[in-house]
N, C-alpha and C positions, 0 to 999 in steps of 0.2 A: 202875117207874124209868126204863126208858129211854123210854119216852113222856113220860113228865115232861122230861126233858132235852131230848129233841128238838123237845116243845114248847114249851118254855120257860116252863111251868108250875109250881109250884113252892108247896109251903106255907111258912106265916111257922117254922114250928118247923124245918122241913129246911132252910133256909136258914140259922137261926141256928146247929144243927148244923154245919152243913158249913163256916160260916164257925170256928166253933171250931176243926175239925178241920185246918182246910186252917191259920190260925195257926199250931197248934201242931206240924204238919207244918214249916209253914217255918221258927218256932224251932228247931224240931229240925236242920233242915237247917244252919242258920246258925251253931248250936256244933259240929255235925259240920265245916262249912267251916273254923270259926274252931279247932278242936282241929287238921285234918289239913292241912288246905292253905292256910291263911290266912298262917302264917309263908313259906311254899314261893313266893306269890305276891308278897308283899312283898319277898323277897330275890332274887325275877328282877326285880321292877320296880326294886330300888335297885341291882342290877347294871346292868341297861340305863341307869339313871341316872347312876351312874359311867359307863359306858360312853362314853355321850354326851358326859358331861364332859370326859374323859379325850381321847375326838375331837377336840373341841371346842377342847381347850387342845394338842393335837397341830396342830392347822391353824394355828392362830395362832403357835405356835412354828415352824412350817415356815414361816408368809407373812414371820413376822420374819428368821429365815434367812436367804429368797427375796430379801428386802427388801436385806438387809446383804448378800450375795453379789452383787448386783446393782449397790449403790454400791460395792465392793471392783472391781470388772470394770469400774464406768464410772473408779473414780479410775485403773486400771493402763489403760485406754485413752488419757486426757488424760496419763499422765507418758508412755505410748509416743508418742503424738502429738510432748508435749514434747521426749522424746529426740531423735526422726526431726529434730525443725526444728534442735535444735542440731547434730545430726551435720550437716545440709545446708549450716548456716552455717559449722559449722569447714570442711567439704569447699569451699565457695564461699569461707571466707578463706584456706584454704593455696592453693587453686587459682589466684587473684589474686596470690599470694606468690610463688608458683613465676614466674607472666607474668611481675610485675614484675621479679624477679629475673633471668629469661631475658633480656627485655631490656634488663637492665642489663648484666648479660654481653654482650650481642650488641654495645650502643652503645660498649663498653670495648673490644670486640674490633674494632669497625667504625675505632675513633678510635685503635686502637695502629696496626692495617696502614696505615691513612691518614698517619700521623706515619713509620710505615716508609719507605711508597712516595715520601713526600716526601722522608724525609733520602736515599732513593737515588736519587732524580731530581736531587736537588740534589747526589750525588759525581758523577753521570754527565753532568750540565753542567760541573761543577769540571773533569774526566777530557777533555771537551769541548774545555771552552774554552783548557785546558793545552797538549791536541794543536795546535788550532789557531795558539795564541797560537807554537809552536814550527814550526808550519809555513810561520806568517807571518814567523817569524824567519829562519827559512833561507831562504823564498821572498825576503826583503826583500837577504840578503845573495847571492842568486843574481844578482838584478837588479841590484844594487849592483857585483858581478863584471863582468856583464855591458856595465855600461854605462859601467863605467871601460875595458873592454879593447875598445870599439868607440862610434862614435858612433852616436844612433839617427834615424833619422827620426821623425816622429810615427805614420808608417805601421808603420814597423818596431817603434816603442815600443808600439802597440796591437798588433799580432802576438804579441810576445815577452807582453805581460801575457797574454794570450789563451790562448797555450801553458801558461804557468802555472797559472793558473785549471784547463785541462784534466787537467792532471798531478796538482794538487790533486784533485780528484777521484776519480781513479785510485789515487791515494794510501791518500785513505779508506776504496778499498771494502777496497784490504787487508789491511786491519787487521781 
């Protein structure tokens, strides 16, 4: 029989018998697989199918959650930018107001000091004019006394006026 297998020669009755035996063995094998292994194989395949479906669902949920988180991050970023712009705007407005207020206060202070200086100058002018009037009056009285007491020549008259003017400068220096 080994020679028949090796050479591939077979008789027709052997071939039909072999087909029947192989078919019977195959059917028995299929029945045994169905009874003992088919349920386990289908359970394994079902578990694998469920796992793949769950993984796909989980991946989709993760993708949706990531997109949602990205959107929230973008919104927070925009809100932060808007808040920063508002803070800068408020700081600029505050700085402008402070600068205007300081400028206005400085202008008012300068105006007040100018008025005060003008008033002091006016008072000093009035005092000086009063002093000059007093000196002129005293000088006039002295000149009048001298003129009345003696007769003056034009040269003596000029010398008298010059001496009084010199004395007037000395009197102002002592004040």
